[in-house]
C-alpha positions in Angstrom: 19.3 4.1 -14.3 17.5 3.1 -11.0 17.1 5.8 -8.4 18.5 5.0 -4.9 16.0 4.9 -2.0 18.7 5.0 0.7 17.9 7.7 3.2 14.4 8.3 1.8 11.5 8.7 4.2 8.6 6.3 3.6 5.2 5.9 5.1 3.9 2.3 4.9 0.2 1.9 5.9 -1.0 -1.5 6.8 2.6 -2.3 7.9 1.8 -4.8 10.7 1.3 -7.7 8.3 1.3 -9.1 4.8 2.4 -6.8 1.9 3.0 -3.8 4.2 5.3 -5.7 6.5 7.2 -7.2 3.6 7.6 -3.8 2.0 8.9 -2.3 5.3 11.5 -5.0 5.6 12.5 -4.6 1.9 12.8 -0.9 2.0 14.7 -0.9 5.4 17.2 -3.3 3.8 17.7 -0.7 1.0 18.4 2.0 3.6 15.0 3.8 3.7 13.7 5.5 6.9 10.3 3.9 7.8 7.1 5.3 9.2 5.1 2.2 10.1 1.3 2.7 10.4 -1.4 0.2 11.3 -4.0 -0.2 14.1 -2.0 -2.7 16.1 0.5 -0.8 18.3 2.1 -4.0 19.6 2.8 -5.4 16.1 4.1 -2.1 14.9 6.5 -1.7 17.8 7.8 -5.2 17.3 8.5 -4.5 13.6 10.1 -1.1 14.4 12.4 -2.8 16.9 13.3 -5.4 14.3 14.1 -2.8 11.6 16.2 -0.6 13.9 16.7 3.1 14.6 15.4 4.5 11.3 11.9 3.1 11.8 9.1 4.6 13.9 5.7 3.2 14.7 2.5 5.4 14.5 -0.6 3.4 15.4 -3.6 4.8 13.5 -7.1 4.0 12.3 -7.2 5.2 8.8 -11.0 5.4 8.8 -10.6 8.4 11.2 -9.7 11.7 9.5 -7.8 12.9 12.6 -5.6 9.8 12.7 -4.6 10.3 9.0 -3.7 13.9 9.6 -1.8 13.0 12.8 0.1 10.3 11.0 1.5 12.7 8.5 2.2 15.4 11.0 4.1 13.1 13.3 6.1 11.6 10.4 7.1 15.1 9.2 7.9 16.3 12.7 10.2 13.3 13.2 11.9 13.0 9.8 11.3 16.5 8.4 9.7 15.3 5.2 8.0 12.4 3.4 9.5 11.1 0.2 7.3 8.0 -0.4 3.8 7.0 0.6 2.8 3.4 0.2 -0.9 3.6 0.8 -1.3 -0.1 1.4 -3.8 -0.6 4.2 -6.9 -2.4 3.1 -9.7 -4.7 4.1 -11.6 -7.4 2.3 -15.2 -8.4 2.0 -16.7 -11.2 -0.1 -20.1 -12.7 -0.7 -23.5 -12.0 -2.3 -24.9 -8.5 -2.2 -28.4 -9.9 -1.5 -27.2 -11.3 1.8 -24.4 -8.9 2.6 -24.0 -6.6 5.5 -24.0 -2.9 4.5 -22.3 -1.9 7.7 -19.4 -4.2 6.8 -19.3 -2.6 3.4 -19.1 0.9 5.0 -16.1 -0.3 7.0 -14.3 -1.7 4.0 -15.0 1.4 1.9 -13.7 3.5 4.8 -10.4 1.8 4.8 -9.9 1.0 1.1 -11.3 4.2 -0.4 -11.6 7.1 2.1 -8.5 6.1 4.0 -6.4 6.1 0.8 -7.9 9.3 -0.5 -7.2 11.1 2.8 -3.6 9.7 3.1 -2.7 10.9 -0.4 -4.2 14.3 0.3 -2.3 14.6 3.5 1.2 14.1 2.0 0.7 16.2 -1.1 1.3 19.7 0.3 4.8 18.7 1.4 5.6 16.8 -1.8 4.3 19.6 -4.1 6.3 22.2 -2.1 9.5 20.1 -2.6 8.6 19.1 -6.1 9.5 15.6 -5.3 7.7 12.5 -4.1 6.4 9.0 -5.0 3.0 7.6 -4.0 2.0 4.0 -4.7 -1.5 2.7 -3.8 -2.1 -1.0 -3.3 -4.9 -1.8 -5.7 -5.9 -5.3 -7.0 -6.7 -7.2 -10.1 -10.2 -6.6 -8.8 -9.7 -3.0 -9.7 -9.2 -3.9 -13.3 -12.3 -6.1 -13.6 -15.4 -6.8 -11.4 -15.0 -10.2 -9.8 -18.4 -11.7 -9.1 -17.7 -13.2 -5.7 -16.4 -9.9 -4.3 -18.3 -7.1 -5.9 -18.0 -4.6 -3.1 -14.3 -5.1 -2.7 -14.0 -4.8 -6.5 -15.9 -1.5 -6.4 -13.5 -0.1 -3.8 -10.5 -1.0 -6.0 -12.1 0.5 -9.1 -12.5 3.7 -7.1 -8.8 3.6 -6.2 -7.9 3.1 -9.9 -10.0 6.1 -11.0 -8.5 8.2 -8.2 -4.9 7.3 -9.0 -5.3 8.0 -12.7 -7.0 11.4 -12.1 -4.6 12.5 -9.5 -1.6 11.4 -11.6 -2.5 14.0 -14.3 -2.8 16.7 -11.6 0.6 16.0 -10.2 2.7 15.7 -13.3 3.5 19.5 -13.4 4.7 19.2 -9.7 7.2 16.4 -10.4 5.3 14.1 -8.0 4.5 10.5 -9.2 1.5 8.3 -8.3 0.8 4.8 -9.4 -1.2 1.7 -8.6 0.2 -1.7 -7.7 -2.4 -4.4 -8.5 -1.7 -8.0 -7.3 -3.7 -11.1 -7.9 -3.7 -13.8 -5.2 -1.2 -13.0 -2.4 -0.4 -15.7 0.0 -0.8 -13.9 3.3 -3.2 -13.0 6.2 -5.7 -11.3 3.9 -6.4 -14.7 2.3 -6.2 -16.5 5.6 -2.8 -18.1 4.8 -0.1 -17.8 7.5 1.8 -21.1 7.4 5.2 -20.5 5.8 5.3 -24.0 4.4 1.9 -23.6 2.7 3.0 -20.2 1.3 6.1 -21.7 -0.2 4.3 -24.8 -1.5 1.6 -22.7 -3.3 4.1 -20.2 -4.6 6.3 -23.0 -6.0 3.1 -24.4 -7.7 2.5 -20.9 -9.2 -0.8 -20.6 -7.4 -0.1 -17.4 -5.5 2.4 -14.6 -4.9 4.5 -14.1 -1.8 4.1 -10.7 0.0 7.8 -10.3 -0.8 7.1 -10.5 -4.5 4.9 -7.5 -4.2 7.5 -5.6 -2.2 10.0 -6.3 -5.0 7.6 -4.8 -7.5 7.1 -1.8 -5.3 10.9 -1.2 -5.2 10.9 -1.3 -9.0 8.1 1.3 -9.3 9.7 3.9 -7.1 13.3 3.5 -8.3 12.5 4.3 -11.9 14.3 7.4 -13.2 12.4 10.7 -12.8 11.2 10.8 -16.4 9.4 7.5 -16.1 6.1 6.9 -14.3 4.7 3.4 -13.7 1.0 4.2 -13.9 -0.2 0.6 -13.3 1.7 -2.5 -12.4 -0.4 -5.7 -12.4 1.3 -8.8 -11.0 -0.4 -12.2 -11.0 0.6 -15.7 -10.1 1.4 -17.5 -13.3 -1.5 -19.9 -12.9 -4.1 -17.4 -11.9 -6.7 -17.3 -14.7 -8.6 -14.0 -14.5 
């Protein structure tokens, strides 16, 4: 039997666009209380206003340790607890290593790896104390195989996969779940696609996923009964051949 998420407190990182924004809207519709996190204060405030009184905006740069700690402290101060962390914020880099920019790699690693690790660490004391909580990290199909046109990005998602699987085994005795949600091509800003008509056209052609498709998968993961953990959920467009 599915578990209700009505009234649960959820942090969504990377909430200002794409998957994060779709997840915030989906969970708000289910009655969750939202903590919206991203770097863009303006976009977060607009989304919080759209979602209503049970949503707050916390601008943060997840590459900064102090911002991660402040994010969790403010969320707990406002709502009293955190039930769900959707560690979704991410950055993308492509190209050949021989001509790549190591400084750009550091930035992407800072968001995709260090930011995720720190966010998970920050919510765990409260979840362990309450013996309750769900953590889902946005991974990628690139975390399941190394894709040659994005080797640095693939490396960050492989790191996320290893982290999630190791932490999952530590958290079992504490009744806290963690899993990875791994999409293929998602038709949103990360891929430079913003036109709603193009998104629908390509989705109908089975060439990509909508951000809302990923939000639906996330709902499935966190509403499983307590005895069930979704360790990995890989979701691809039907026509993506990987």
